[in-house]
C-alpha positions in Angstrom: 49.6 -4.2 -5.6 46.2 -5.9 -5.2 46.0 -9.4 -6.4 43.4 -10.7 -8.8 41.8 -12.9 -6.2 41.4 -9.9 -3.9 39.7 -7.8 -6.7 37.4 -10.7 -7.5 36.4 -11.1 -3.8 35.8 -7.3 -3.5 33.5 -7.4 -6.5 31.6 -10.4 -5.1 31.1 -8.7 -1.8 30.0 -5.5 -3.5 27.5 -7.5 -5.6 26.1 -9.3 -2.6 25.7 -6.0 -0.7 24.0 -4.4 -3.7 21.6 -7.4 -4.0 20.8 -7.3 -0.3 20.1 -3.5 -0.5 17.9 -4.1 -3.6 16.0 -6.9 -1.8 15.4 -4.7 1.2 14.0 -1.9 -1.0 11.7 -4.3 -2.7 10.5 -5.6 0.6 9.9 -2.0 1.8 8.1 -1.2 -1.4 5.7 -4.2 -1.0 5.1 -3.3 2.7 4.2 0.3 1.7 2.0 -0.9 -1.1 0.2 -3.3 1.3 -0.2 -0.5 3.8 -1.7 1.8 1.2 -4.0 -1.0 -0.1 -5.3 -1.7 3.4 -6.5 1.9 3.8 -9.2 1.4 1.2 -9.6 5.1 0.4 -10.2 6.0 -3.2 -7.7 9.0 -3.1 -4.7 6.7 -2.7 -5.7 4.5 -5.7 -3.4 6.4 -8.0 -0.5 6.2 -5.6 -1.1 2.4 -5.2 -0.7 2.0 -9.0 2.4 4.3 -9.3 5.4 2.0 -9.0 7.9 4.9 -9.3 6.3 6.7 -6.3 6.4 3.5 -4.3 10.0 2.9 -5.2 10.8 6.5 -4.2 9.0 6.0 -0.8 10.9 2.7 -0.3 14.2 4.4 -1.1 13.4 7.1 1.4 12.4 4.6 4.1 15.6 2.6 3.5 17.7 5.7 3.9 16.0 6.6 7.1 16.6 3.1 8.4 20.3 3.3 7.5 20.7 6.6 9.3 18.9 5.3 12.4 21.2 2.2 12.4 24.3 4.4 12.0 23.1 6.7 14.8 22.5 3.8 17.2 25.9 2.2 16.6 27.7 5.5 17.1 25.7 6.4 20.2 26.9 3.2 21.9 30.6 3.9 21.0 30.2 7.5 22.2 28.7 6.3 25.5 31.5 3.8 26.0 34.1 6.6 25.4 32.4 8.9 27.9 32.3 6.2 30.5 36.0 5.4 30.0 36.9 9.1 30.2 35.0 9.6 33.4 36.6 6.4 34.9 40.0 7.7 34.0 39.3 11.1 35.6 38.1 9.4 38.8 41.2 7.3 38.9 43.4 10.3 38.4 41.7 12.2 41.2 42.1 9.2 43.5 45.8 9.0 42.6 46.3 12.7 43.4 44.7 12.3 46.8 47.4 12.4 49.5 47.9 9.1 51.1 46.0 7.2 48.5 49.0 5.4 47.1 50.3 4.3 50.5 46.9 3.0 51.5 46.9 0.5 48.6 50.6 -0.4 49.1 52.3 1.8 46.6 55.2 3.8 48.0 56.1 6.9 45.9 59.7 7.0 44.8 60.3 10.3 46.5 59.7 8.6 49.9 61.4 5.3 49.1 
C-alpha cells in the first residue's frame, strides 16, 4: 500500500514536470513568433496573430525535441551494448584458442 506522503510527492513531481513542459512550450511559442515577426513578409501577418496556430507549432516542435532526445539516449545505450557484445565474443574466441589459457597461467582442469 502506498503511503500518503508518497502519493503527495508523486503529485508534486507530476505538477513540476507539467509546469516545466508548459514553460518550454511557451518559450518555443515565443521563439516561433519572433522568427515569424523577423521575416517581415505580409503573408505571415495572420499567422503571427493566430495564437492557436503558434501553440500548435510549439507543441509540434516540443514533440520533435522529445523524440530526438529519446533517440539520442537510446542510441548511446545500444552502442554500449554492441561494444560489450563484441568484447565478449572476442574474449570467447581467445579462450577457445588452443594454448591461450596456458599462456596466461590458467591450467585447464582436464590437464591438471
